[in-house]
PyMOL Python script that loads the backbone (N, CA, C, O; Angstrom):
from pymol import cmd

cmd.read_pdbstr("""\
ATOM      1  N   MET A   1     -27.196  22.533  -2.426  1.00  0.00           N
ATOM      2  CA  MET A   1     -26.674  21.194  -2.324  1.00  0.00           C
ATOM      3  C   MET A   1     -27.565  20.340  -1.437  1.00  0.00           C
ATOM      4  O   MET A   1     -28.138  20.825  -0.461  1.00  0.00           O
ATOM      5  N   LYS A   2     -27.672  19.083  -1.782  1.00  0.00           N
ATOM      6  CA  LYS A   2     -28.451  18.177  -0.946  1.00  0.00           C
ATOM      7  C   LYS A   2     -27.699  17.889   0.341  1.00  0.00           C
ATOM      8  O   LYS A   2     -26.473  17.773   0.354  1.00  0.00           O
ATOM      9  N   SER A   3     -28.449  17.778   1.409  1.00  0.00           N
ATOM     10  CA  SER A   3     -27.810  17.408   2.666  1.00  0.00           C
ATOM     11  C   SER A   3     -27.638  15.900   2.723  1.00  0.00           C
ATOM     12  O   SER A   3     -28.387  15.157   2.089  1.00  0.00           O
ATOM     13  N   GLU A   4     -26.677  15.465   3.463  1.00  0.00           N
ATOM     14  CA  GLU A   4     -26.387  14.047   3.692  1.00  0.00           C
ATOM     15  C   GLU A   4     -25.998  13.277   2.427  1.00  0.00           C
ATOM     16  O   GLU A   4     -26.265  12.079   2.333  1.00  0.00           O
ATOM     17  N   THR A   5     -25.374  13.942   1.458  1.00  0.00           N
ATOM     18  CA  THR A   5     -24.913  13.237   0.264  1.00  0.00           C
ATOM     19  C   THR A   5     -23.476  12.757   0.417  1.00  0.00           C
ATOM     20  O   THR A   5     -23.059  11.807  -0.245  1.00  0.00           O
ATOM     21  N   HIS A   6     -22.738  13.399   1.269  1.00  0.00           N
ATOM     22  CA  HIS A   6     -21.348  13.027   1.475  1.00  0.00           C
ATOM     23  C   HIS A   6     -21.214  12.138   2.710  1.00  0.00           C
ATOM     24  O   HIS A   6     -21.917  12.342   3.700  1.00  0.00           O
ATOM     25  N   PRO A   7     -20.318  11.155   2.656  1.00  0.00           N
ATOM     26  CA  PRO A   7     -20.133  10.279   3.821  1.00  0.00           C
ATOM     27  C   PRO A   7     -19.458  11.030   4.969  1.00  0.00           C
ATOM     28  O   PRO A   7     -18.826  12.067   4.768  1.00  0.00           O
ATOM     29  N   THR A   8     -19.605  10.498   6.140  1.00  0.00           N
ATOM     30  CA  THR A   8     -18.999  11.094   7.321  1.00  0.00           C
ATOM     31  C   THR A   8     -17.581  10.552   7.492  1.00  0.00           C
ATOM     32  O   THR A   8     -17.367   9.340   7.518  1.00  0.00           O
ATOM     33  N   TYR A   9     -16.628  11.454   7.607  1.00  0.00           N
ATOM     34  CA  TYR A   9     -15.248  11.070   7.844  1.00  0.00           C
ATOM     35  C   TYR A   9     -14.985  11.069   9.341  1.00  0.00           C
ATOM     36  O   TYR A   9     -15.261  12.046  10.038  1.00  0.00           O
ATOM     37  N   MET A  10     -14.445   9.951   9.825  1.00  0.00           N
ATOM     38  CA  MET A  10     -14.159   9.793  11.247  1.00  0.00           C
ATOM     39  C   MET A  10     -12.666   9.488  11.413  1.00  0.00           C
ATOM     40  O   MET A  10     -12.053   8.927  10.505  1.00  0.00           O
ATOM     41  N   PRO A  11     -12.075   9.845  12.549  1.00  0.00           N
ATOM     42  CA  PRO A  11     -10.680   9.464  12.772  1.00  0.00           C
ATOM     43  C   PRO A  11     -10.558   7.946  12.918  1.00  0.00           C
ATOM     44  O   PRO A  11     -11.380   7.305  13.572  1.00  0.00           O
ATOM     45  N   ILE A  12      -9.518   7.384  12.299  1.00  0.00           N
ATOM     46  CA  ILE A  12      -9.297   5.936  12.341  1.00  0.00           C
ATOM     47  C   ILE A  12      -7.799   5.674  12.233  1.00  0.00           C
ATOM     48  O   ILE A  12      -7.061   6.463  11.643  1.00  0.00           O
ATOM     49  N   VAL A  13      -7.366   4.572  12.799  1.00  0.00           N
ATOM     50  CA  VAL A  13      -5.953   4.186  12.751  1.00  0.00           C
ATOM     51  C   VAL A  13      -5.806   3.042  11.759  1.00  0.00           C
ATOM     52  O   VAL A  13      -6.555   2.067  11.807  1.00  0.00           O
ATOM     53  N   PHE A  14      -4.836   3.167  10.860  1.00  0.00           N
ATOM     54  CA  PHE A  14      -4.465   2.081   9.960  1.00  0.00           C
ATOM     55  C   PHE A  14      -3.151   1.500  10.470  1.00  0.00           C
ATOM     56  O   PHE A  14      -2.193   2.234  10.714  1.00  0.00           O
ATOM     57  N   ARG A  15      -3.111   0.166  10.630  1.00  0.00           N
ATOM     58  CA  ARG A  15      -1.910  -0.506  11.127  1.00  0.00           C
ATOM     59  C   ARG A  15      -1.355  -1.390  10.016  1.00  0.00           C
ATOM     60  O   ARG A  15      -2.034  -2.288   9.519  1.00  0.00           O
ATOM     61  N   ASP A  16      -0.098  -1.118   9.635  1.00  0.00           N
ATOM     62  CA  ASP A  16       0.588  -1.909   8.611  1.00  0.00           C
ATOM     63  C   ASP A  16       1.118  -3.170   9.269  1.00  0.00           C
ATOM     64  O   ASP A  16       1.980  -3.095  10.144  1.00  0.00           O
ATOM     65  N   LEU A  17       0.610  -4.341   8.856  1.00  0.00           N
ATOM     66  CA  LEU A  17       1.026  -5.603   9.467  1.00  0.00           C
ATOM     67  C   LEU A  17       2.449  -5.989   9.078  1.00  0.00           C
ATOM     68  O   LEU A  17       3.107  -6.718   9.821  1.00  0.00           O
ATOM     69  N   ALA A  18       2.940  -5.517   7.930  1.00  0.00           N
ATOM     70  CA  ALA A  18       4.287  -5.873   7.487  1.00  0.00           C
ATOM     71  C   ALA A  18       5.366  -5.128   8.263  1.00  0.00           C
ATOM     72  O   ALA A  18       6.405  -5.706   8.583  1.00  0.00           O
ATOM     73  N   SER A  19       5.134  -3.856   8.570  1.00  0.00           N
ATOM     74  CA  SER A  19       6.166  -3.064   9.248  1.00  0.00           C
ATOM     75  C   SER A  19       5.809  -2.699  10.683  1.00  0.00           C
ATOM     76  O   SER A  19       6.679  -2.289  11.451  1.00  0.00           O
ATOM     77  N   GLY A  20       4.536  -2.843  11.052  1.00  0.00           N
ATOM     78  CA  GLY A  20       4.114  -2.485  12.399  1.00  0.00           C
ATOM     79  C   GLY A  20       3.826  -1.003  12.581  1.00  0.00           C
ATOM     80  O   GLY A  20       3.505  -0.570  13.687  1.00  0.00           O
ATOM     81  N   THR A  21       3.934  -0.224  11.521  1.00  0.00           N
ATOM     82  CA  THR A  21       3.686   1.212  11.581  1.00  0.00           C
ATOM     83  C   THR A  21       2.191   1.483  11.668  1.00  0.00           C
ATOM     84  O   THR A  21       1.390   0.766  11.068  1.00  0.00           O
ATOM     85  N   THR A  22       1.819   2.514  12.413  1.00  0.00           N
ATOM     86  CA  THR A  22       0.420   2.911  12.538  1.00  0.00           C
ATOM     87  C   THR A  22       0.251   4.351  12.063  1.00  0.00           C
ATOM     88  O   THR A  22       1.133   5.187  12.257  1.00  0.00           O
ATOM     89  N   PHE A  23      -0.892   4.631  11.438  1.00  0.00           N
ATOM     90  CA  PHE A  23      -1.210   5.959  10.934  1.00  0.00           C
ATOM     91  C   PHE A  23      -2.567   6.375  11.462  1.00  0.00           C
ATOM     92  O   PHE A  23      -3.530   5.615  11.362  1.00  0.00           O
ATOM     93  N   LEU A  24      -2.658   7.559  12.015  1.00  0.00           N
ATOM     94  CA  LEU A  24      -3.950   8.123  12.412  1.00  0.00           C
ATOM     95  C   LEU A  24      -4.382   9.063  11.302  1.00  0.00           C
ATOM     96  O   LEU A  24      -3.663  10.005  10.966  1.00  0.00           O
ATOM     97  N   THR A  25      -5.543   8.813  10.736  1.00  0.00           N
ATOM     98  CA  THR A  25      -6.058   9.623   9.636  1.00  0.00           C
ATOM     99  C   THR A  25      -7.579   9.657   9.728  1.00  0.00           C
ATOM    100  O   THR A  25      -8.160   9.163  10.695  1.00  0.00           O
ATOM    101  N   ARG A  26      -8.216  10.235   8.729  1.00  0.00           N
ATOM    102  CA  ARG A  26      -9.674  10.238   8.668  1.00  0.00           C
ATOM    103  C   ARG A  26     -10.110   9.381   7.503  1.00  0.00           C
ATOM    104  O   ARG A  26      -9.467   9.380   6.454  1.00  0.00           O
ATOM    105  N   SER A  27     -11.199   8.652   7.678  1.00  0.00           N
ATOM    106  CA  SER A  27     -11.703   7.781   6.629  1.00  0.00           C
ATOM    107  C   SER A  27     -13.185   7.514   6.853  1.00  0.00           C
ATOM    108  O   SER A  27     -13.732   7.812   7.914  1.00  0.00           O
ATOM    109  N   THR A  28     -13.823   6.944   5.832  1.00  0.00           N
ATOM    110  CA  THR A  28     -15.229   6.573   5.946  1.00  0.00           C
ATOM    111  C   THR A  28     -15.398   5.128   6.383  1.00  0.00           C
ATOM    112  O   THR A  28     -16.512   4.709   6.698  1.00  0.00           O
ATOM    113  N   VAL A  29     -14.303   4.346   6.411  1.00  0.00           N
ATOM    114  CA  VAL A  29     -14.397   2.951   6.833  1.00  0.00           C
ATOM    115  C   VAL A  29     -14.510   2.875   8.352  1.00  0.00           C
ATOM    116  O   VAL A  29     -14.076   3.778   9.067  1.00  0.00           O
ATOM    117  N   THR A  30     -15.092   1.795   8.826  1.00  0.00           N
ATOM    118  CA  THR A  30     -15.228   1.598  10.263  1.00  0.00           C
ATOM    119  C   THR A  30     -14.728   0.210  10.627  1.00  0.00           C
ATOM    120  O   THR A  30     -14.529  -0.640   9.759  1.00  0.00           O
ATOM    121  N   SER A  31     -14.530  -0.007  11.914  1.00  0.00           N
ATOM    122  CA  SER A  31     -14.056  -1.293  12.401  1.00  0.00           C
ATOM    123  C   SER A  31     -14.557  -1.499  13.822  1.00  0.00           C
ATOM    124  O   SER A  31     -14.782  -0.541  14.563  1.00  0.00           O
ATOM    125  N   GLN A  32     -14.728  -2.761  14.187  1.00  0.00           N
ATOM    126  CA  GLN A  32     -15.117  -3.095  15.550  1.00  0.00           C
ATOM    127  C   GLN A  32     -13.898  -3.130  16.468  1.00  0.00           C
ATOM    128  O   GLN A  32     -14.023  -2.922  17.675  1.00  0.00           O
ATOM    129  N   LYS A  33     -12.708  -3.396  15.895  1.00  0.00           N
ATOM    130  CA  LYS A  33     -11.485  -3.428  16.696  1.00  0.00           C
ATOM    131  C   LYS A  33     -11.044  -2.006  17.013  1.00  0.00           C
ATOM    132  O   LYS A  33     -11.200  -1.110  16.184  1.00  0.00           O
ATOM    133  N   THR A  34     -10.500  -1.793  18.193  1.00  0.00           N
ATOM    134  CA  THR A  34     -10.046  -0.464  18.601  1.00  0.00           C
ATOM    135  C   THR A  34      -8.612  -0.530  19.091  1.00  0.00           C
ATOM    136  O   THR A  34      -8.089  -1.601  19.399  1.00  0.00           O
ATOM    137  N   ILE A  35      -7.984   0.640  19.156  1.00  0.00           N
ATOM    138  CA  ILE A  35      -6.621   0.761  19.650  1.00  0.00           C
ATOM    139  C   ILE A  35      -6.522   2.084  20.400  1.00  0.00           C
ATOM    140  O   ILE A  35      -7.167   3.067  20.036  1.00  0.00           O
ATOM    141  N   GLU A  36      -5.712   2.096  21.446  1.00  0.00           N
ATOM    142  CA  GLU A  36      -5.485   3.341  22.171  1.00  0.00           C
ATOM    143  C   GLU A  36      -4.318   4.049  21.504  1.00  0.00           C
ATOM    144  O   GLU A  36      -3.230   3.487  21.382  1.00  0.00           O
ATOM    145  N   TRP A  37      -4.545   5.286  21.074  1.00  0.00           N
ATOM    146  CA  TRP A  37      -3.544   6.062  20.357  1.00  0.00           C
ATOM    147  C   TRP A  37      -2.649   6.818  21.328  1.00  0.00           C
ATOM    148  O   TRP A  37      -2.910   6.841  22.530  1.00  0.00           O
ATOM    149  N   GLU A  38      -1.610   7.429  20.816  1.00  0.00           N
ATOM    150  CA  GLU A  38      -0.623   8.150  21.635  1.00  0.00           C
ATOM    151  C   GLU A  38      -1.224   9.303  22.426  1.00  0.00           C
ATOM    152  O   GLU A  38      -0.680   9.692  23.460  1.00  0.00           O
ATOM    153  N   ASP A  39      -2.344   9.857  21.951  1.00  0.00           N
ATOM    154  CA  ASP A  39      -2.970  10.978  22.643  1.00  0.00           C
ATOM    155  C   ASP A  39      -3.898  10.524  23.768  1.00  0.00           C
ATOM    156  O   ASP A  39      -4.521  11.355  24.429  1.00  0.00           O
ATOM    157  N   GLY A  40      -3.996   9.202  23.991  1.00  0.00           N
ATOM    158  CA  GLY A  40      -4.827   8.669  25.058  1.00  0.00           C
ATOM    159  C   GLY A  40      -6.245   8.329  24.632  1.00  0.00           C
ATOM    160  O   GLY A  40      -6.981   7.708  25.398  1.00  0.00           O
ATOM    161  N   ASN A  41      -6.642   8.721  23.434  1.00  0.00           N
ATOM    162  CA  ASN A  41      -7.978   8.416  22.926  1.00  0.00           C
ATOM    163  C   ASN A  41      -8.001   7.036  22.278  1.00  0.00           C
ATOM    164  O   ASN A  41      -6.969   6.534  21.833  1.00  0.00           O
ATOM    165  N   THR A  42      -9.175   6.430  22.229  1.00  0.00           N
ATOM    166  CA  THR A  42      -9.361   5.130  21.591  1.00  0.00           C
ATOM    167  C   THR A  42     -10.014   5.336  20.237  1.00  0.00           C
ATOM    168  O   THR A  42     -11.032   6.018  20.121  1.00  0.00           O
ATOM    169  N   TYR A  43      -9.411   4.734  19.207  1.00  0.00           N
ATOM    170  CA  TYR A  43      -9.900   4.865  17.843  1.00  0.00           C
ATOM    171  C   TYR A  43     -10.111   3.477  17.239  1.00  0.00           C
ATOM    172  O   TYR A  43      -9.477   2.515  17.671  1.00  0.00           O
ATOM    173  N   PRO A  44     -10.998   3.364  16.242  1.00  0.00           N
ATOM    174  CA  PRO A  44     -11.098   2.102  15.508  1.00  0.00           C
ATOM    175  C   PRO A  44      -9.806   1.864  14.730  1.00  0.00           C
ATOM    176  O   PRO A  44      -9.150   2.816  14.308  1.00  0.00           O
ATOM    177  N   VAL A  45      -9.441   0.595  14.540  1.00  0.00           N
ATOM    178  CA  VAL A  45      -8.204   0.271  13.840  1.00  0.00           C
ATOM    179  C   VAL A  45      -8.500  -0.684  12.688  1.00  0.00           C
ATOM    180  O   VAL A  45      -9.281  -1.624  12.830  1.00  0.00           O
ATOM    181  N   ILE A  46      -7.863  -0.428  11.540  1.00  0.00           N
ATOM    182  CA  ILE A  46      -7.953  -1.283  10.358  1.00  0.00           C
ATOM    183  C   ILE A  46      -6.552  -1.833  10.098  1.00  0.00           C
ATOM    184  O   ILE A  46      -5.597  -1.067   9.978  1.00  0.00           O
ATOM    185  N   ASP A  47      -6.428  -3.162  10.011  1.00  0.00           N
ATOM    186  CA  ASP A  47      -5.144  -3.786   9.698  1.00  0.00           C
ATOM    187  C   ASP A  47      -5.016  -3.919   8.183  1.00  0.00           C
ATOM    188  O   ASP A  47      -5.907  -4.449   7.519  1.00  0.00           O
ATOM    189  N   VAL A  48      -3.895  -3.432   7.644  1.00  0.00           N
ATOM    190  CA  VAL A  48      -3.628  -3.522   6.210  1.00  0.00           C
ATOM    191  C   VAL A  48      -2.367  -4.344   5.996  1.00  0.00           C
ATOM    192  O   VAL A  48      -1.461  -4.323   6.829  1.00  0.00           O
ATOM    193  N   GLU A  49      -2.304  -5.063   4.888  1.00  0.00           N
ATOM    194  CA  GLU A  49      -1.161  -5.919   4.583  1.00  0.00           C
ATOM    195  C   GLU A  49       0.067  -5.111   4.187  1.00  0.00           C
ATOM    196  O   GLU A  49       1.192  -5.502   4.496  1.00  0.00           O
ATOM    197  N   ILE A  50      -0.141  -3.988   3.505  1.00  0.00           N
ATOM    198  CA  ILE A  50       0.977  -3.210   2.986  1.00  0.00           C
ATOM    199  C   ILE A  50       0.583  -1.740   2.939  1.00  0.00           C
ATOM    200  O   ILE A  50      -0.575  -1.406   2.684  1.00  0.00           O
ATOM    201  N   SER A  51       1.541  -0.875   3.184  1.00  0.00           N
ATOM    202  CA  SER A  51       1.314   0.567   3.114  1.00  0.00           C
ATOM    203  C   SER A  51       2.570   1.211   2.539  1.00  0.00           C
ATOM    204  O   SER A  51       3.475   0.515   2.078  1.00  0.00           O
ATOM    205  N   SER A  52       2.623   2.531   2.566  1.00  0.00           N
ATOM    206  CA  SER A  52       3.794   3.219   2.035  1.00  0.00           C
ATOM    207  C   SER A  52       5.049   2.911   2.852  1.00  0.00           C
ATOM    208  O   SER A  52       6.160   3.086   2.351  1.00  0.00           O
ATOM    209  N   GLU A  53       4.900   2.464   4.082  1.00  0.00           N
ATOM    210  CA  GLU A  53       6.044   2.120   4.922  1.00  0.00           C
ATOM    211  C   GLU A  53       6.669   0.777   4.558  1.00  0.00           C
ATOM    212  O   GLU A  53       7.835   0.540   4.874  1.00  0.00           O
ATOM    213  N   SER A  54       5.920  -0.104   3.903  1.00  0.00           N
ATOM    214  CA  SER A  54       6.451  -1.423   3.586  1.00  0.00           C
ATOM    215  C   SER A  54       6.419  -1.759   2.099  1.00  0.00           C
ATOM    216  O   SER A  54       6.951  -2.795   1.702  1.00  0.00           O
ATOM    217  N   HIS A  55       5.814  -0.917   1.268  1.00  0.00           N
ATOM    218  CA  HIS A  55       5.733  -1.201  -0.163  1.00  0.00           C
ATOM    219  C   HIS A  55       7.094  -0.954  -0.814  1.00  0.00           C
ATOM    220  O   HIS A  55       7.712   0.079  -0.560  1.00  0.00           O
ATOM    221  N   PRO A  56       7.574  -1.880  -1.648  1.00  0.00           N
ATOM    222  CA  PRO A  56       8.897  -1.739  -2.257  1.00  0.00           C
ATOM    223  C   PRO A  56       9.088  -0.460  -3.072  1.00  0.00           C
ATOM    224  O   PRO A  56      10.203   0.058  -3.130  1.00  0.00           O
ATOM    225  N   PHE A  57       8.050   0.055  -3.693  1.00  0.00           N
ATOM    226  CA  PHE A  57       8.189   1.283  -4.475  1.00  0.00           C
ATOM    227  C   PHE A  57       8.586   2.455  -3.584  1.00  0.00           C
ATOM    228  O   PHE A  57       9.437   3.260  -3.962  1.00  0.00           O
ATOM    229  N   TYR A  58       7.982   2.555  -2.414  1.00  0.00           N
ATOM    230  CA  TYR A  58       8.251   3.682  -1.523  1.00  0.00           C
ATOM    231  C   TYR A  58       9.495   3.477  -0.668  1.00  0.00           C
ATOM    232  O   TYR A  58      10.124   4.453  -0.260  1.00  0.00           O
ATOM    233  N   THR A  59       9.859   2.239  -0.391  1.00  0.00           N
ATOM    234  CA  THR A  59      11.033   1.989   0.446  1.00  0.00           C
ATOM    235  C   THR A  59      12.314   1.937  -0.357  1.00  0.00           C
ATOM    236  O   THR A  59      13.399   1.978   0.223  1.00  0.00           O
ATOM    237  N   GLY A  60      12.222   1.847  -1.693  1.00  0.00           N
ATOM    238  CA  GLY A  60      13.408   1.793  -2.535  1.00  0.00           C
ATOM    239  C   GLY A  60      14.021   0.412  -2.623  1.00  0.00           C
ATOM    240  O   GLY A  60      15.147   0.274  -3.101  1.00  0.00           O
ATOM    241  N   LYS A  61      13.321  -0.605  -2.181  1.00  0.00           N
ATOM    242  CA  LYS A  61      13.841  -1.966  -2.195  1.00  0.00           C
ATOM    243  C   LYS A  61      13.248  -2.791  -3.323  1.00  0.00           C
ATOM    244  O   LYS A  61      13.135  -4.012  -3.208  1.00  0.00           O
ATOM    245  N   GLN A  62      12.865  -2.132  -4.415  1.00  0.00           N
ATOM    246  CA  GLN A  62      12.268  -2.878  -5.513  1.00  0.00           C
ATOM    247  C   GLN A  62      13.339  -3.466  -6.415  1.00  0.00           C
ATOM    248  O   GLN A  62      14.466  -2.974  -6.474  1.00  0.00           O
ATOM    249  N   ARG A  63      12.965  -4.531  -7.115  1.00  0.00           N
ATOM    250  CA  ARG A  63      13.884  -5.179  -8.038  1.00  0.00           C
ATOM    251  C   ARG A  63      13.905  -4.396  -9.344  1.00  0.00           C
ATOM    252  O   ARG A  63      12.864  -3.952  -9.827  1.00  0.00           O
ATOM    253  N   ILE A  64      15.078  -4.230  -9.902  1.00  0.00           N
ATOM    254  CA  ILE A  64      15.226  -3.613 -11.210  1.00  0.00           C
ATOM    255  C   ILE A  64      15.344  -4.742 -12.229  1.00  0.00           C
ATOM    256  O   ILE A  64      16.230  -5.590 -12.123  1.00  0.00           O
ATOM    257  N   MET A  65      14.458  -4.750 -13.206  1.00  0.00           N
ATOM    258  CA  MET A  65      14.482  -5.784 -14.232  1.00  0.00           C
ATOM    259  C   MET A  65      15.536  -5.440 -15.280  1.00  0.00           C
ATOM    260  O   MET A  65      15.629  -4.296 -15.725  1.00  0.00           O
ATOM    261  N   ASP A  66      16.314  -6.421 -15.664  1.00  0.00           N
ATOM    262  CA  ASP A  66      17.334  -6.243 -16.682  1.00  0.00           C
ATOM    263  C   ASP A  66      16.702  -6.490 -18.046  1.00  0.00           C
ATOM    264  O   ASP A  66      16.858  -7.568 -18.621  1.00  0.00           O
ATOM    265  N   SER A  67      15.992  -5.495 -18.562  1.00  0.00           N
ATOM    266  CA  SER A  67      15.263  -5.690 -19.819  1.00  0.00           C
ATOM    267  C   SER A  67      16.209  -5.758 -21.005  1.00  0.00           C
ATOM    268  O   SER A  67      15.932  -6.476 -21.966  1.00  0.00           O
ATOM    269  N   ALA A  68      17.316  -5.032 -20.965  1.00  0.00           N
ATOM    270  CA  ALA A  68      18.252  -5.077 -22.094  1.00  0.00           C
ATOM    271  C   ALA A  68      18.846  -6.471 -22.228  1.00  0.00           C
ATOM    272  O   ALA A  68      18.957  -6.982 -23.342  1.00  0.00           O
ATOM    273  N   GLY A  69      19.223  -7.086 -21.144  1.00  0.00           N
ATOM    274  CA  GLY A  69      19.776  -8.428 -21.184  1.00  0.00           C
ATOM    275  C   GLY A  69      18.761  -9.448 -21.659  1.00  0.00           C
ATOM    276  O   GLY A  69      19.121 -10.397 -22.356  1.00  0.00           O
ATOM    277  N   ARG A  70      17.510  -9.276 -21.300  1.00  0.00           N
ATOM    278  CA  ARG A  70      16.466 -10.206 -21.712  1.00  0.00           C
ATOM    279  C   ARG A  70      16.204 -10.085 -23.211  1.00  0.00           C
ATOM    280  O   ARG A  70      15.948 -11.085 -23.882  1.00  0.00           O
ATOM    281  N   VAL A  71      16.267  -8.866 -23.732  1.00  0.00           N
ATOM    282  CA  VAL A  71      16.055  -8.669 -25.163  1.00  0.00           C
ATOM    283  C   VAL A  71      17.193  -9.311 -25.938  1.00  0.00           C
ATOM    284  O   VAL A  71      16.960  -9.965 -26.955  1.00  0.00           O
ATOM    285  N   GLU A  72      18.421  -9.133 -25.468  1.00  0.00           N
ATOM    286  CA  GLU A  72      19.577  -9.736 -26.134  1.00  0.00           C
ATOM    287  C   GLU A  72      19.496 -11.258 -26.110  1.00  0.00           C
ATOM    288  O   GLU A  72      19.813 -11.901 -27.111  1.00  0.00           O
ATOM    289  N   LYS A  73      19.084 -11.842 -25.006  1.00  0.00           N
ATOM    290  CA  LYS A  73      18.929 -13.296 -24.931  1.00  0.00           C
ATOM    291  C   LYS A  73      17.908 -13.775 -25.949  1.00  0.00           C
ATOM    292  O   LYS A  73      18.117 -14.794 -26.607  1.00  0.00           O
ATOM    293  N   PHE A  74      16.797 -13.042 -26.084  1.00  0.00           N
ATOM    294  CA  PHE A  74      15.762 -13.408 -27.041  1.00  0.00           C
ATOM    295  C   PHE A  74      16.307 -13.348 -28.465  1.00  0.00           C
ATOM    296  O   PHE A  74      16.105 -14.274 -29.252  1.00  0.00           O
ATOM    297  N   LYS A  75      16.992 -12.265 -28.791  1.00  0.00           N
ATOM    298  CA  LYS A  75      17.540 -12.107 -30.140  1.00  0.00           C
ATOM    299  C   LYS A  75      18.545 -13.215 -30.456  1.00  0.00           C
ATOM    300  O   LYS A  75      18.539 -13.761 -31.559  1.00  0.00           O
ATOM    301  N   ASN A  76      19.408 -13.547 -29.492  1.00  0.00           N
ATOM    302  CA  ASN A  76      20.392 -14.601 -29.707  1.00  0.00           C
ATOM    303  C   ASN A  76      19.731 -15.962 -29.868  1.00  0.00           C
ATOM    304  O   ASN A  76      20.178 -16.769 -30.682  1.00  0.00           O
ATOM    305  N   ARG A  77      18.699 -16.226 -29.124  1.00  0.00           N
ATOM    306  CA  ARG A  77      18.018 -17.513 -29.175  1.00  0.00           C
ATOM    307  C   ARG A  77      17.345 -17.732 -30.531  1.00  0.00           C
ATOM    308  O   ARG A  77      17.371 -18.837 -31.073  1.00  0.00           O
ATOM    309  N   TYR A  78      16.749 -16.678 -31.068  1.00  0.00           N
ATOM    310  CA  TYR A  78      15.983 -16.820 -32.302  1.00  0.00           C
ATOM    311  C   TYR A  78      16.685 -16.195 -33.516  1.00  0.00           C
ATOM    312  O   TYR A  78      16.044 -15.875 -34.517  1.00  0.00           O
ATOM    313  N   LYS A  79      18.000 -16.030 -33.412  1.00  0.00           N
ATOM    314  CA  LYS A  79      18.781 -15.503 -34.535  1.00  0.00           C
ATOM    315  C   LYS A  79      18.728 -16.517 -35.684  1.00  0.00           C
ATOM    316  O   LYS A  79      18.946 -17.709 -35.470  1.00  0.00           O
ATOM    317  N   GLY A  80      18.447 -16.055 -36.870  1.00  0.00           N
ATOM    318  CA  GLY A  80      18.405 -16.943 -38.024  1.00  0.00           C
ATOM    319  C   GLY A  80      17.020 -17.432 -38.374  1.00  0.00           C
ATOM    320  O   GLY A  80      16.816 -17.914 -39.488  1.00  0.00           O
ATOM    321  N   PHE A  81      16.056 -17.329 -37.473  1.00  0.00           N
ATOM    322  CA  PHE A  81      14.678 -17.730 -37.781  1.00  0.00           C
ATOM    323  C   PHE A  81      13.976 -16.596 -38.508  1.00  0.00           C
ATOM    324  O   PHE A  81      14.059 -15.443 -38.084  1.00  0.00           O
ATOM    325  N   GLY A  82      13.294 -16.905 -39.587  1.00  0.00           N
ATOM    326  CA  GLY A  82      12.475 -15.926 -40.279  1.00  0.00           C
ATOM    327  C   GLY A  82      13.236 -14.992 -41.176  1.00  0.00           C
ATOM    328  O   GLY A  82      12.623 -14.095 -41.756  1.00  0.00           O
ATOM    329  N   ASN A  83      14.540 -15.142 -41.331  1.00  0.00           N
ATOM    330  CA  ASN A  83      15.312 -14.242 -42.224  1.00  0.00           C
ATOM    331  C   ASN A  83      15.557 -14.877 -43.542  1.00  0.00           C
ATOM    332  O   ASN A  83      16.184 -14.273 -44.412  1.00  0.00           O
TER     333      ASN A  83
END
""", "prot")
cmd.dss("prot")
cmd.show_as("cartoon", "prot")
cmd.util.cbc("prot")
cmd.orient("prot")
């Protein structure tokens, strides 16, 4: 295998701006901003707009579309056309 073909993974904190939750993980992205983590070490921090803590799919707060009602409205509106 060639050396230096894979990027270097470094510890980094992702901060969800919507919920305020922070995650310490490894990534290839870097940042000039830093944050002091719970273990006392300082890590680079990336601010994200949405994560699994605030996304409606993962929180269960998503809207359910009433597709059956919409189909019935369409059929009623255009009943008699084209027959």
